[in-house]
Structure formats: C-alpha cells, structure tokens
C-alpha positions as CSV (number, residue, x, y, z in Angstrom):
1,M,-63.8,-10.9,-55.2
2,W,-66.9,-8.8,-55.1
3,A,-68.2,-11.1,-52.3
4,L,-65.7,-9.6,-50.0
5,F,-67.4,-6.2,-50.3
6,L,-71.0,-7.4,-50.2
7,P,-71.5,-7.0,-46.4
8,L,-70.3,-3.4,-46.6
9,H,-72.5,-2.7,-49.5
10,C,-75.5,-4.1,-47.7
11,A,-74.7,-2.2,-44.6
12,K,-74.8,1.0,-46.6
13,K,-78.1,0.0,-48.1
14,L,-79.6,-0.3,-44.6
15,Q,-79.4,3.5,-44.3
16,W,-81.9,3.9,-47.2
17,A,-84.1,0.8,-47.0
18,P,-85.6,-0.7,-43.9
19,F,-85.5,-4.3,-45.3
20,M,-82.6,-6.6,-46.0
21,E,-84.2,-7.7,-49.2
22,N,-82.3,-4.9,-51.0
23,C,-79.1,-6.7,-50.3
24,S,-80.2,-9.7,-52.3
25,N,-81.4,-7.7,-55.3
26,S,-79.6,-9.1,-58.4
27,S,-79.0,-5.7,-60.0
28,S,-77.2,-4.5,-56.9
29,V,-74.9,-7.6,-57.0
30,S,-74.2,-7.0,-60.7
31,D,-73.2,-3.4,-60.1
32,L,-71.0,-4.3,-57.2
33,S,-69.3,-6.9,-59.3
34,K,-68.6,-4.4,-62.1
35,S,-67.2,-1.8,-59.7
36,S,-65.1,-4.4,-58.0
37,S,-63.7,-5.4,-61.4
38,K,-62.8,-1.8,-62.3
39,M,-61.2,-1.4,-59.0
40,G,-59.1,-4.5,-59.5
41,K,-58.0,-3.2,-62.9
42,R,-57.0,0.1,-61.5
43,L,-55.1,-1.6,-58.7
44,G,-53.4,-3.8,-61.2
45,N,-52.4,-0.8,-63.4
46,F,-51.1,1.0,-60.3
47,G,-49.1,-2.0,-59.3
48,A,-47.6,-2.3,-62.8
49,R,-46.5,1.4,-62.7
50,I,-45.0,1.0,-59.3
51,G,-43.2,-2.1,-60.6
52,S,-41.9,-0.3,-63.6
53,Y,-40.6,2.7,-61.6
54,M,-38.9,0.3,-59.2
55,G,-37.4,-1.5,-62.1
56,M,-36.0,1.7,-63.6
57,M,-34.6,2.8,-60.2
58,S,-33.1,-0.7,-59.7
59,D,-31.5,-0.6,-63.1
60,Q,-29.9,2.8,-62.5
61,F,-28.9,2.0,-58.9
62,F,-27.1,-1.1,-59.8
63,D,-25.4,0.3,-62.9
64,Y,-21.6,0.4,-62.9
65,D,-19.5,2.9,-64.8
66,T,-15.9,2.3,-65.7
67,P,-13.5,4.5,-67.6
68,K,-12.7,3.7,-71.2
69,M,-9.6,4.7,-73.0
70,V,-10.2,6.4,-76.4
71,Q,-7.2,7.7,-78.3
72,I,-8.1,10.6,-80.6
73,K,-5.7,11.5,-83.4
74,S,-6.5,15.3,-83.4
75,K,-3.9,18.0,-83.3
76,K,-6.5,20.5,-82.0
77,V,-7.6,18.4,-79.1
78,G,-4.0,17.3,-78.4
79,L,-2.8,21.0,-78.3
80,I,-5.6,22.0,-75.9
81,N,-4.8,19.1,-73.7
82,R,-1.1,19.9,-73.5
83,V,-1.6,23.6,-73.0
84,V,-4.0,23.1,-70.1
85,Q,-1.6,20.6,-68.5
86,I,1.4,23.0,-68.9
87,C,-0.7,25.8,-67.3
88,V,-1.6,23.6,-64.4
89,I,1.9,22.5,-63.8
90,A,3.2,26.0,-64.1
91,Y,0.6,27.2,-61.6
92,V,1.6,24.5,-59.1
93,V,5.4,25.0,-59.5
94,I,5.7,28.8,-59.9
95,Y,2.8,30.2,-57.8
96,V,2.0,27.5,-55.2
97,L,5.5,26.3,-54.4
98,I,7.9,29.1,-55.4
99,I,5.9,32.3,-54.8
100,N,3.4,31.3,-52.2
101,K,5.7,28.7,-50.5
102,D,2.8,26.4,-49.7
103,Y,5.3,23.6,-48.9
104,Q,5.8,25.3,-45.6
105,K,4.1,25.0,-42.3
106,R,2.9,28.4,-41.0
107,D,2.6,30.1,-37.7
108,N,1.3,33.6,-36.7
109,V,3.5,36.0,-34.8
110,E,3.0,36.7,-31.1
111,G,4.7,39.7,-29.3
112,S,4.5,43.0,-27.5
113,A,6.0,46.4,-27.8
114,T,6.9,49.3,-25.5
115,A,7.8,52.9,-26.3
116,K,10.3,55.3,-24.7
117,L,10.0,59.0,-25.7
118,K,12.5,61.8,-25.4
119,G,12.3,65.5,-26.1
120,V,12.0,68.9,-24.5
121,A,10.3,72.1,-25.8
122,Y,9.7,75.7,-24.6
123,T,6.6,77.6,-25.7
124,N,5.7,81.3,-25.6
125,I,2.6,82.4,-27.4
126,T,2.2,85.9,-26.0
127,D,2.9,87.5,-29.3
128,A,1.3,84.8,-31.5
129,W,-0.5,86.3,-34.5
130,D,-3.5,83.9,-34.0
131,L,-3.9,84.2,-30.2
132,Q,-7.4,83.5,-29.0
133,V,-7.2,83.6,-25.2
134,D,-7.0,86.6,-22.9
135,D,-4.3,85.1,-20.6
136,P,-1.6,83.1,-22.4
137,T,0.5,82.7,-19.2
138,P,-0.4,79.0,-18.6
139,Y,1.0,78.1,-22.0
140,N,4.3,80.0,-21.7
141,R,6.4,77.3,-20.1
142,I,8.9,74.4,-20.5
143,W,7.5,71.1,-21.6
144,D,9.3,67.8,-20.8
145,L,8.5,64.2,-20.9
146,A,6.3,64.2,-17.8
147,D,4.2,67.0,-19.2
148,Y,3.3,65.9,-22.7
149,V,3.2,62.0,-22.3
150,I,-0.1,61.1,-20.7
151,P,-0.1,58.8,-18.8
152,P,3.6,58.7,-18.1
153,Q,5.6,56.0,-20.0
154,Q,5.5,52.3,-20.2
155,Q,2.2,51.8,-22.0
156,T,2.0,48.5,-23.9
157,N,1.5,48.7,-27.6
158,A,0.4,52.4,-27.5
159,F,1.6,55.9,-26.4
160,F,0.0,59.3,-26.4
161,V,1.8,62.6,-27.0
162,M,0.0,65.9,-26.2
163,T,0.4,68.5,-28.9
164,N,-2.3,71.1,-28.1
165,M,-4.4,71.9,-25.1
166,V,-6.9,74.1,-23.3
167,I,-5.7,74.9,-19.7
168,T,-8.1,76.0,-17.0
169,P,-6.0,76.9,-13.9
170,K,-6.9,77.5,-10.2
171,Q,-10.2,75.7,-10.2
172,T,-11.9,75.3,-6.9
173,R,-15.3,74.0,-5.7
174,G,-17.9,76.8,-5.7
175,I,-20.8,78.5,-7.4
176,C,-20.5,80.1,-10.9
177,P,-22.4,80.6,-14.2
178,E,-22.6,77.7,-16.6
179,A,-20.7,77.9,-19.9
180,P,-22.7,79.7,-22.6
181,D,-21.9,77.0,-25.2
182,V,-23.9,74.4,-23.1
183,W,-27.3,74.4,-24.7
184,Y,-29.3,73.2,-21.7
185,G,-27.6,75.7,-19.4
186,R,-29.0,78.8,-21.2
187,C,-31.8,80.8,-19.6
188,K,-33.8,84.0,-19.5
189,T,-35.4,83.8,-16.1
190,D,-34.9,81.9,-12.8
191,A,-37.8,79.7,-13.8
192,D,-35.6,78.2,-16.5
193,C,-33.2,77.0,-13.8
194,P,-35.0,74.6,-11.4
195,A,-32.8,74.2,-8.3
196,G,-31.2,70.8,-7.6
197,E,-31.3,69.5,-11.2
198,Y,-28.2,68.6,-13.2
199,I,-27.7,70.2,-16.6
200,K,-27.5,67.7,-19.4
201,T,-24.0,67.7,-21.0
202,G,-23.2,70.5,-18.5
203,N,-20.7,71.0,-15.7
204,G,-22.7,71.0,-12.5
205,M,-26.0,71.2,-10.6
206,R,-28.4,74.2,-10.9
207,T,-28.9,76.5,-7.9
208,G,-32.1,78.1,-9.2
209,S,-30.7,81.4,-10.4
210,C,-30.3,82.8,-13.9
211,V,-27.1,84.9,-14.1
212,P,-25.0,86.7,-16.8
213,T,-22.7,84.6,-18.8
214,P,-19.0,84.4,-17.7
215,W,-17.8,85.4,-21.2
216,P,-19.7,86.5,-24.4
217,Y,-20.9,83.7,-26.7
218,K,-22.9,84.5,-29.8
219,D,-26.3,86.0,-28.7
220,V,-26.3,84.2,-25.3
221,N,-26.5,86.7,-22.4
222,K,-27.5,84.5,-19.4
223,T,-26.9,81.0,-18.1
224,C,-28.0,79.0,-15.1
225,E,-25.9,79.3,-12.0
226,I,-24.4,76.0,-10.9
227,K,-22.4,74.3,-8.2
228,A,-19.2,73.0,-9.9
229,W,-15.5,73.4,-10.2
230,C,-15.1,77.1,-10.9
231,P,-14.3,78.9,-13.0
232,I,-15.9,76.8,-15.8
233,E,-13.6,75.7,-18.7
234,N,-13.7,78.0,-21.7
235,D,-13.4,75.4,-24.4
236,K,-11.3,77.5,-26.9
237,L,-7.8,76.5,-28.1
238,P,-5.2,79.2,-27.4
239,R,-4.2,79.6,-31.1
240,A,-6.5,79.6,-34.0
241,K,-4.3,77.8,-36.6
242,V,-1.2,76.4,-34.9
243,P,-0.8,73.8,-32.1
244,V,0.9,75.0,-29.0
245,L,3.4,72.1,-29.0
246,L,4.4,72.2,-32.7
247,E,8.0,71.4,-31.5
248,A,6.7,67.9,-30.7
249,K,7.5,66.9,-34.3
250,N,11.1,66.7,-33.3
251,F,10.5,64.5,-30.3
252,T,11.8,60.9,-30.7
253,V,10.5,57.5,-29.6
254,M,12.4,54.2,-29.3
255,I,10.1,51.2,-29.9
256,K,11.3,47.9,-28.4
257,N,9.5,45.0,-29.9
258,S,9.9,41.3,-28.9
259,I,8.2,38.6,-31.0
260,S,8.1,34.8,-31.2
261,F,6.7,32.0,-33.3
262,P,5.8,29.3,-30.8
263,A,5.4,26.5,-33.4
264,F,9.0,26.8,-34.4
265,N,10.5,27.8,-31.0
266,F,11.8,31.0,-32.5
267,S,12.0,34.4,-30.8
268,K,13.7,37.7,-31.7
269,R,13.7,41.5,-31.1
270,N,13.6,44.4,-33.5
271,I,16.9,45.7,-32.1
272,R,19.7,43.9,-33.8
273,E,21.6,41.5,-31.6
274,T,24.9,42.9,-32.9
275,A,23.9,46.6,-32.3
276,E,26.0,48.6,-29.8
277,K,24.9,51.5,-27.6
278,A,26.7,54.0,-29.8
279,Y,24.6,52.9,-32.7
280,L,21.3,53.4,-30.8
281,R,22.5,56.9,-29.7
282,G,23.1,58.1,-33.2
283,C,20.7,56.2,-35.5
284,M,17.4,57.5,-36.8
285,Y,14.9,55.4,-38.8
286,D,14.9,55.9,-42.5
287,P,13.0,53.6,-44.8
288,V,15.9,53.6,-47.3
289,N,19.1,54.4,-45.5
290,D,18.5,52.8,-42.1
291,P,15.3,50.7,-42.1
292,L,16.3,48.7,-39.0
293,C,16.9,51.6,-36.5
294,P,14.2,51.4,-33.7
295,I,14.3,55.2,-33.1
296,F,11.7,57.3,-34.9
297,K,11.0,61.0,-35.1
298,L,7.3,61.8,-34.5
299,G,7.1,64.2,-37.4
300,S,8.5,61.6,-39.7
301,I,6.0,59.0,-38.5
302,V,3.1,61.3,-39.3
303,E,4.5,62.2,-42.7
304,M,4.9,58.5,-43.6
305,A,1.3,58.1,-42.6
306,N,0.5,60.6,-45.4
307,D,-0.4,63.6,-43.3
308,T,1.3,66.7,-42.0
309,F,2.3,67.0,-38.3
310,E,0.8,70.6,-38.0
311,N,-2.5,69.4,-39.3
312,M,-2.8,66.4,-37.1
313,A,-1.4,68.0,-34.0
314,Y,-3.9,70.8,-33.9
315,K,-7.0,68.6,-33.2
316,G,-5.3,65.3,-32.6
317,G,-5.5,62.0,-34.3
318,V,-4.7,58.3,-34.2
319,V,-1.7,56.7,-36.0
320,T,-1.0,53.0,-36.3
321,I,2.6,51.7,-36.4
322,D,2.4,48.3,-38.0
323,I,5.5,46.2,-37.3
324,Q,5.5,43.3,-39.8
325,W,7.4,40.1,-39.2
326,N,7.1,37.9,-42.4
327,C,9.9,35.4,-42.1
328,N,11.1,32.4,-44.1
329,L,12.7,30.2,-41.3
330,D,14.3,27.9,-43.9
331,R,16.9,30.7,-44.2
332,H,19.3,32.0,-41.5
333,R,17.6,33.8,-38.5
334,D,19.5,37.0,-39.3
335,E,17.3,37.3,-42.4
336,C,14.1,37.5,-40.3
337,L,13.8,41.3,-40.1
338,P,10.9,43.7,-39.2
339,K,9.3,46.1,-41.7
340,Y,7.5,49.2,-40.6
341,R,4.3,50.6,-42.0
342,F,2.5,53.7,-40.9
343,F,-1.1,54.9,-41.5
344,R,-3.7,57.2,-40.0
345,S,-6.4,55.1,-38.3
346,D,-9.1,57.8,-37.6
347,D,-11.1,59.8,-40.2
348,Q,-9.1,63.0,-40.9
349,H,-12.0,64.4,-43.0
350,A,-14.7,64.1,-40.2
351,Q,-16.8,67.2,-39.8
352,I,-18.1,66.4,-36.3
353,A,-16.1,65.2,-33.3
354,A,-12.9,65.1,-35.3
355,G,-9.5,64.4,-33.9
356,F,-8.6,62.9,-30.5
357,N,-8.8,64.6,-27.0
358,F,-9.5,63.9,-23.4
359,R,-9.4,65.8,-20.0
360,Y,-7.2,65.2,-17.0
361,S,-6.5,67.3,-13.9
362,K,-3.7,67.9,-11.4
363,Y,-4.8,68.6,-7.8
364,Y,-3.0,70.7,-5.2
365,K,-3.9,72.7,-2.0
366,S,-3.5,76.4,-1.4
367,N,-4.4,78.1,1.9
368,G,-6.1,74.9,3.1
369,S,-8.4,74.7,0.1
370,E,-8.2,72.1,-2.6
371,H,-7.5,73.4,-6.1
372,R,-6.9,71.8,-9.5
373,T,-5.6,72.6,-13.0
374,L,-7.9,71.1,-15.6
375,T,-6.3,70.4,-19.0
376,K,-8.2,69.3,-22.1
377,A,-5.4,67.5,-24.0
378,Y,-5.3,67.2,-27.8
379,G,-2.7,65.0,-29.3
380,I,-1.7,62.0,-31.3
381,L,-2.3,58.5,-30.1
382,F,0.2,56.0,-31.6
383,N,-1.0,52.4,-31.7
384,I,1.6,49.8,-32.2
385,K,0.4,46.8,-34.1
386,I,2.4,43.6,-34.5
387,T,1.6,41.3,-37.5
388,G,3.4,38.6,-39.4
389,V,3.6,35.0,-40.4
390,A,6.6,32.6,-40.4
391,G,7.0,29.5,-42.6
392,Q,9.2,26.5,-42.5
393,F,9.5,23.4,-44.7
394,H,7.2,20.6,-43.7
395,F,6.5,17.3,-45.6
396,I,2.7,17.2,-45.1
397,P,1.9,20.6,-46.7
398,L,4.2,19.8,-49.6
399,M,2.4,16.5,-50.3
400,L,-1.0,18.0,-50.0
401,N,-0.3,20.8,-52.5
402,V,1.5,18.5,-54.9
403,A,-1.5,16.1,-54.8
404,S,-3.9,19.0,-55.3
405,G,-1.9,20.0,-58.3
406,F,-2.1,16.5,-59.8
407,A,-5.8,16.6,-59.2
408,L,-6.1,19.8,-61.2
409,L,-4.7,18.0,-64.2
410,S,-8.1,16.5,-64.7
411,L,-9.2,19.9,-65.9
412,A,-7.4,19.1,-69.2
413,T,-9.5,16.0,-69.7
414,V,-12.8,17.9,-68.9
415,M,-12.0,20.7,-71.3
416,C,-10.9,18.3,-74.1
417,D,-14.1,16.2,-73.6
418,I,-16.2,19.4,-74.0
419,V,-14.4,20.2,-77.2
420,V,-14.5,16.7,-78.6
421,L,-18.1,15.9,-77.7
422,Y,-19.8,19.2,-78.3
423,L,-17.7,21.5,-80.5
424,L,-16.0,19.5,-83.2
425,K,-17.7,18.6,-86.4
426,K,-17.3,14.9,-85.9
427,R,-18.6,14.9,-82.4
428,N,-21.1,12.2,-83.2
429,I,-18.3,9.8,-84.2
430,Y,-16.4,10.6,-81.0
431,K,-19.6,10.0,-78.9
432,E,-20.0,6.7,-80.6
433,C,-16.5,5.7,-79.5
434,K,-16.6,7.1,-76.0
435,Y,-20.0,5.8,-74.7
436,Q,-20.9,2.1,-74.7
437,N,-23.7,0.2,-73.0
438,V,-22.9,-3.5,-72.1
439,N,-25.6,-5.9,-70.8
440,P,-24.2,-9.4,-71.1
441,V,-27.1,-10.9,-69.0
442,T,-30.1,-10.0,-71.1
443,D,-28.4,-10.1,-74.6
444,D,-27.3,-13.3,-76.4
445,G,-24.3,-11.3,-77.5
446,Y,-23.2,-7.8,-76.7
447,E,-21.8,-5.0,-78.8
448,V,-18.1,-4.0,-78.7
449,P,-17.4,-0.9,-80.7
450,A,-14.3,-1.4,-82.8
451,L,-12.1,1.2,-84.4
452,R,-10.9,0.9,-87.9
453,T,-8.8,3.2,-90.0
454,F,-10.1,4.1,-93.4
455,S,-7.9,5.6,-96.0
456,K,-8.6,7.7,-99.0
457,A,-6.9,7.4,-102.3
458,D,-5.1,10.7,-101.6
459,G,-3.3,9.2,-98.6
460,N,-5.5,10.9,-95.9
461,S,-7.0,8.6,-93.2
462,A,-9.5,8.7,-90.4
463,I,-10.7,6.4,-87.6
464,F,-14.3,5.3,-87.5
465,P,-16.2,2.9,-85.2
466,L,-17.5,-0.4,-86.4
467,R,-20.1,-2.6,-84.8
468,R,-19.0,-6.2,-84.0
469,I,-21.3,-8.8,-82.4
470,S,-19.8,-11.8,-80.6
471,Y,-21.6,-15.2,-80.4
472,D,-20.0,-18.1,-78.6
473,G,-16.4,-17.0,-79.5
474,N,-17.3,-16.2,-83.1
475,S,-17.6,-12.6,-84.3
476,M,-18.6,-10.8,-87.4
477,D,-18.9,-7.2,-88.6
478,V,-22.5,-6.1,-89.0
479,G,-22.1,-2.6,-90.2
480,K,-19.8,0.3,-90.9
481,R,-20.9,3.8,-89.8
482,Y,-19.9,7.1,-91.0
483,A,-17.2,5.7,-93.2
484,T,-19.2,6.1,-96.4
485,A,-19.4,9.9,-95.7
486,Y,-15.6,10.0,-95.6
487,L,-14.5,7.5,-98.3
488,D,-15.2,7.8,-102.0
489,S,-16.2,4.7,-103.9
490,S,-12.7,4.1,-105.3
491,A,-11.2,3.9,-101.8
492,D,-13.5,1.3,-100.3
493,N,-11.0,-1.5,-101.1
494,D,-8.1,0.3,-99.4
495,R,-9.4,0.0,-95.8
496,N,-6.8,-1.1,-93.2
497,S,-7.9,-3.1,-90.2
C-alpha cells in the first residue's frame, strides 16, 4: 500500500533535493512503509470503533419493548394503588363532571347595555360653612337630567353623572392676565412675556405685557397678559369638603341589558319577561331582597363598590358595574339570571391627578357678542361590563374528559412502580421479575423468569423468581435466587410449584 503514496513522497522530496535519486533511497522507502502501516492500523481501529458504535445504535434502535404483567402480593402496594385510583376517579366525577361541568360545550356572552337616569336636585351654597368662592350664584340653581348627565343620555355601556363642578360664567374673547397657578405664565417684567408665544399648559397667547394677577395666589404677584377666553378660570371648587351635588346619591338609573349566546341560539334581557310596568315603577335593586330589579340608586352602587358617595363625588371616580351571565342551559331558561357586581376601577388613593373630571362649555350670544359658560365637571363615570359563559351538554367534551380521566389512572401504576422498585426492601426481587431481556436469535436458549412460591414452616410464604432455560422443548431449573435468604433449612422441602 505504501507504493500508492510514493509519488507524493517523492514530490515533497524535490523541494529539498535537486536530484531524483533521493526518491530511490532505500531508507526513505522503509520509513514510508512503516508510516503507511501505522496509518492503516489507525484507520482500522477507527473503522472498528465506528462499527461498534453503529452496532450499539442499531441494537437500541431495533429493540422492542412490550408490557409484562407481574402480580405482586403486597398489601402496602395494593393499598397505594387503590387509593390513587379512587382519588383519580373522585377527581373526574366530582370536580370535572359535577362541579366544573366539563361535559358541556361552552360559549361566551355577547350583549350591550343602556342606562336611563332620573332625578332632580336644588342646590344653594350661599351659607355653606366651607365656601371657597366669592360668588356662589352660578351654583344656586335647580339641576335636572339635562344638567348633570354629560353627554345627555343613550350612551352605550357607560354613563357619567356630574357631582361637583367649577363654573366660569360670561366668558368672552379678549385680553386678560394668565392664571397665577400656571407656572410658565408667571413673570416679573415684560421681557418674561415674549409677544406671540403660547404659554405651555396655559390658556392663551402672550401679548408681551406683564400685569398683576387676577386673584392672589401664594407669593405670585404678576402674570403674563394673554389673548384668551376671559376671565380665566379660577380652578377652585366652590366648597372645601362637600360636593355641590351631594343629592345625586338619590338619583336612580335603570340599566337595560340584552345578551345572547350565539352557539346555542339563546337570547335574553335582564328585565324579567313576566315583569309589569307597575313592578318597574316601584322596585329598587337590593342584593338580598330584590336582586333582579334593574333600577339602582347611585348612592347604593358606590357603597356596594366599597366607597362612600361623598368621598367619590367630591373629586370624581370610575365605577364598574359588572353584569354576570353564567348559565346552565341544560336547565330551564328562567333559571338563566344575571348577577351584579360593583367595584371602583380607578385608584382612590392616588396623590396626583386623582379622580375624574373634564371641561365642557355652553355658548350663547349677548348684545351681538359670543359668550360661553365654561364648566369643569367632576363626577362619577359608570362603566357597564357584561361577562359570562353558558354551557350545554355535548357528547364530544364528555368523551374527551372521561378519556382523560382514564388516562390519569396510569398515575397509580407509576407511583406503585416507584414504591416497588426503589423503596421496598425486596426491590431487587421485584426488579428481577419486572425486567427481562430476550434475544432468541443469538442464544441457543433464552431465559424465562419463573415465579415459585416458597413456604416456611410457620405457614408464611413468599414469591421468588427462578431461572429456567429452554432447549428444544426441554426445560430445566438452573438456580434459585433469593429463596435461601427467606427459607430456613427445614423448609426447603416444603416448596410449592
């Protein structure tokens, strides 16, 4: 084989010697022969290793495992097996089928809700002990539905009720000082008020003049003059502790909710089909005495949301009314009824930007000039949320959950195997019985572990594996394992096959 590498060896030699005689040197040929022989051995060893690995992989790849039934006479293991099986069956029957009703097909609710409010209040805060404004006149008035519901009526899944406000009447377009609580509107000289620039977070555009403030505010004496709607809003609530419209807690709202479960072609309303007009005129929702009445008092809603109406009404807030439709359609449709849940959605403990408010205005003309009344409205935003799931018997979910329950029974086998093979004292005996390697192709005969019962003189007995080898239909016992550790010498003759 070294002759195959001779030309290459000679070609390398040409780099060092100018004559070809070096290639015919006997020592060079001998060295080349030895190196080639070593290389051949290495290649042979490498090939043998590859073949060995391939053989091992082939043996494992083409192995076949089949279950083997081994009956173990052990009360401990039998008790564990039955307890686990009973627990699995109880879980499937009690929790999966009875409590969770997983034999049903499910569908999520779809629906909408509208709200209709009613209530009238009259306010007069002239003699209020916590009055904060110089002119309480805009707040002394009658309030009806069109005044405190903003925007008026027919919102879908939400409604807002104004409970407190800052009113700035008779505003018109003109020139006036910026509010002193606007940081970027404060000044000391005209140079601090460049003309034509808008004030950040302010109310208008600078004129270039620095003028006295419209009202005292801390140590601020001057602000920039601006082009805006004048006079500028004084952002101070009329009362220090109490909301203007505290009477709003007695206002009522009727919630009309229509829902459907499309998968079951089922639809319903939260107003009972048998209810009469007289019932709706006189009922009021109560979670215990009248849980199906669709008319709610605003104060009661806030209280059921774990807050007080006076506290929430002062700065405003957000309340969610959750209408829950969880129905079992295997029963009569009259048993599909709504349940109401109330909770506050915003952070009532927020230190900055707490509550809920916005501004709106009403425009009018006087003496040919356009005027407006600006209102900063504080109040409660009620969001109506519709949730729920309906279920009805269906064959496929039933079969899937029952089959899953049967599959869980295999946990009993796994747990018992762990106990038998790793925890019991006689685990080696059980391993001998459970695992068996059979190779009838390469062996003249193959081992078949046999079980035989050995009895002591005192009447106790145990099962131990024997080794039996089969040859052409003939068989014989070649050994008895572990039995000698169990039997005494006087009981050897009492073995039972």
